C-alpha positions in Angstrom: 0.0 0.0 0.0 1.3 3.5 -0.9 0.9 6.3 1.6 0.8 9.9 0.3 2.2 12.4 2.6 1.1 16.0 2.2 3.7 18.7 3.1 2.7 22.0 4.5 5.0 23.8 2.2 3.5 22.3 -0.9 0.0 23.5 0.0 -1.3 27.0 0.6 -1.4 27.9 4.2 -3.0 31.3 4.4 -2.5 33.2 7.7 -3.3 36.8 8.5 -1.0 38.8 10.6 -1.9 40.5 13.9 0.9 43.1 13.7 0.0 46.8 13.6 1.7 48.8 10.8 1.3 51.9 13.0 3.8 50.4 15.4 6.4 49.4 12.8 10.0 50.8 13.1 10.4 51.0 9.3 8.1 51.4 6.3 10.0 51.5 3.0 8.2 51.7 -0.4 10.4 50.2 -3.1 9.8 51.6 -6.6 9.0 49.3 -9.5 12.1 47.6 -11.0 14.6 48.9 -8.5 17.1 47.2 -6.1 17.3 47.6 -2.3 19.5 46.2 0.5 18.0 46.2 4.0 19.2 45.0 7.4 16.9 42.8 9.5 17.9 42.0 13.0 17.2 38.7 14.8 13.8 38.8 16.4 12.5 41.5 13.9 9.7 40.7 11.6 9.5 42.0 8.0 6.4 42.1 5.9 6.7 42.3 2.1 3.6 43.8 0.6 2.5 43.4 -3.0 0.9 46.8 -3.3 -0.8 46.5 -6.7 -0.8 42.7 -7.3 1.2 40.1 -9.1 4.5 41.9 -8.7 7.5 39.6 -8.2 10.0 40.5 -5.5 13.3 38.6 -5.9 15.1 38.3 -2.6 18.3 36.8 -1.1 19.4 36.7 2.5 22.9 36.7 4.0 24.2 36.3 7.5 25.1 39.9 8.4 28.1 38.8 10.5 29.4 36.2 8.0 28.3 36.9 4.5 29.6 33.5 3.3 26.6 32.0 4.9 23.6 32.6 2.7 20.0 31.4 2.0 20.2 28.0 0.4 17.4 26.9 -1.9 18.5 23.3 -1.8 18.8 23.0 2.0 15.5 24.8 2.4 13.5 22.6 0.0 15.2 19.4 1.4 14.3 20.4 5.0 10.7 21.1 4.2 10.2 18.4 1.5 8.4 20.9 -0.8 9.2 23.5 -3.6 7.0 26.4 -2.5 7.1 28.7 0.5 4.2 29.6 2.6 3.2 30.0 6.3 5.4 27.8 8.5 8.3 27.5 6.0 11.7 27.9 7.4 14.4 29.5 5.2 17.6 27.5 5.8 21.2 28.7 5.3 24.1 27.2 3.5 25.3 26.1 6.9 22.0 24.3 7.6 20.8 26.9 10.1 17.3 28.6 10.2 17.6 32.2 8.8 14.0 33.3 8.7 10.5 31.7 9.3 7.4 32.6 7.3 4.9 33.6 10.1 2.1 35.0 8.0 1.1 34.8 4.3 -2.0 36.0 2.5 -0.8 35.0 -0.9 -0.3 31.3 -0.2 2.6 30.3 -2.4 6.1 31.7 -3.3 8.5 30.4 -5.9 11.9 28.9 -5.1 12.9 27.6 -8.6 12.5 30.3 -11.2 15.6 32.2 -10.3 16.4 35.8 -11.1 16.0 37.2 -14.6 19.3 38.1 -16.3 20.6 39.3 -19.7 21.4 35.6 -20.6 17.9 34.3 -19.5 16.1 37.1 -21.3 17.9 36.1 -24.5 17.2 32.4 -24.1 13.5 32.7 -23.0 12.4 35.6 -25.1 14.5 37.1 -27.9 18.0 38.1 -28.7 17.1 41.8 -28.6 15.9 41.4 -25.0 19.5 40.8 -23.8 20.1 44.4 -22.7 16.8 44.9 -20.8 17.1 45.7 -17.1 17.1 42.5 -15.0 17.1 41.3 -11.4 20.7 40.0 -11.6 21.8 43.5 -12.6 19.7 44.9 -9.7 21.4 42.6 -7.3 24.9 43.6 -8.5 24.0 47.3 -8.4 22.9 47.1 -4.8 26.0 45.2 -3.8 28.4 47.5 -5.5 27.0 50.5 -3.8 26.7 48.8 -0.4 30.4 47.6 -0.1 29.7 44.9 2.4 32.0 42.2 1.0 29.5 40.7 -1.4 29.8 40.4 -5.3 28.9 38.5 -8.4 30.2 35.2 -7.1 27.9 35.5 -4.1 24.7 35.5 -6.1 22.9 32.2 -5.5 19.4 30.9 -6.4 16.9 33.3 -4.9 13.3 33.4 -3.7 10.7 35.0 -5.9 8.0 36.2 -3.5 4.5 36.4 -5.1 5.7 34.7 -8.3 3.8 31.8 -9.9 6.2 29.2 -11.4 4.3 25.8 -11.7 6.3 22.6 -12.3 5.0 20.6 -15.3 4.5 16.8 -15.1 7.6 16.5 -17.3 9.7 18.5 -14.8 9.8 21.8 -16.7 8.9 25.2 -15.4 6.1 27.5 -16.6 6.0 31.3 -15.8 2.3 31.8 -15.4 0.0 34.6 -14.3 0.5 35.6 -10.7 -1.6 34.2 -7.9 -1.2 37.3 -5.7 -3.3 40.5 -5.7 -3.3 44.1 -4.4 -2.3 44.3 -0.7 -1.3 40.6 -0.4 1.7 40.1 1.8 4.1 37.6 3.3 5.7 38.1 6.7 9.0 36.6 7.9 10.6 36.5 11.4 14.4 36.7 11.4 16.1 34.0 13.3 19.6 35.7 12.9 20.8 39.1 11.8 20.6 39.2 8.0 21.1 41.4 5.0 18.0 41.3 2.8 19.0 41.8 -0.9 16.0 42.7 -3.0 15.3 43.2 -6.7 11.8 44.5 -7.2 11.7 42.7 -10.6 11.8 44.9 -13.7 10.8 42.0 -16.0 8.5 43.0 -18.9 8.4 39.8 -20.9 6.3 37.3 -18.9 2.9 37.4 -17.3 4.0 36.8 -13.7 3.6 40.6 -13.1 1.0 41.2 -15.9 3.9 42.7 -18.0 3.8 45.7 -15.7 6.3 46.1 -12.8 4.8 47.9 -9.7 6.0 49.0 -6.3 6.3 46.8 -3.2 6.5 47.8 0.5 8.6 46.5 3.3 7.4 47.0 6.9 9.6 46.0 9.8 8.7 45.5 13.5 11.1 45.2 16.4 8.8 43.2 18.6 5.6 41.2 17.9 3.2 44.1 18.9 -0.3 43.2 17.7 -3.3 45.3 16.9 -5.3 46.1 20.0 
């Protein structure tokens, strides 16, 4: 007899947050298509808000005190036995340690396989003339060059695409489909260690994940889990 085990990270686990934005210590609105590098301390909670719907936020995390330790897609997926992130998912580092935990999620599913768009992938996926279009890989490098924190091109690893819909086909391929998010949807993560959060608010204009229209996202950070009264 075969037993099928359902994994929490493969299914949507919608969870509203009780945190009050009025009590946040940071509210940062990130323009469409632009990079950002933020510092999140252990114990803080960061909310990523899809302000207009179906925008993809490409994100990487690094240990702030040892940048050689970074978010590991393979360790994260192995630990949770699933390919999508949602409430309860733990982001695991290259050293096998918890970096952040998804504590709330109103979107329900976030991609770990699609990677960041780049000049090369724009050429392969779309057309030769798309090579010079702005990309998430360029955004990551731009942010790191200006930050001067000891990270560079060789430190870019497979990232998380929050709000992005990349189904896996029965043949094992990837499809870049219409997004499953909507205006005001968000995902919230609690930091288990001090981290750098490297963001590219995806500028991609060639696939339907963001309805061919990059839009702003917002980052809200709380020091303590202060909830709405």
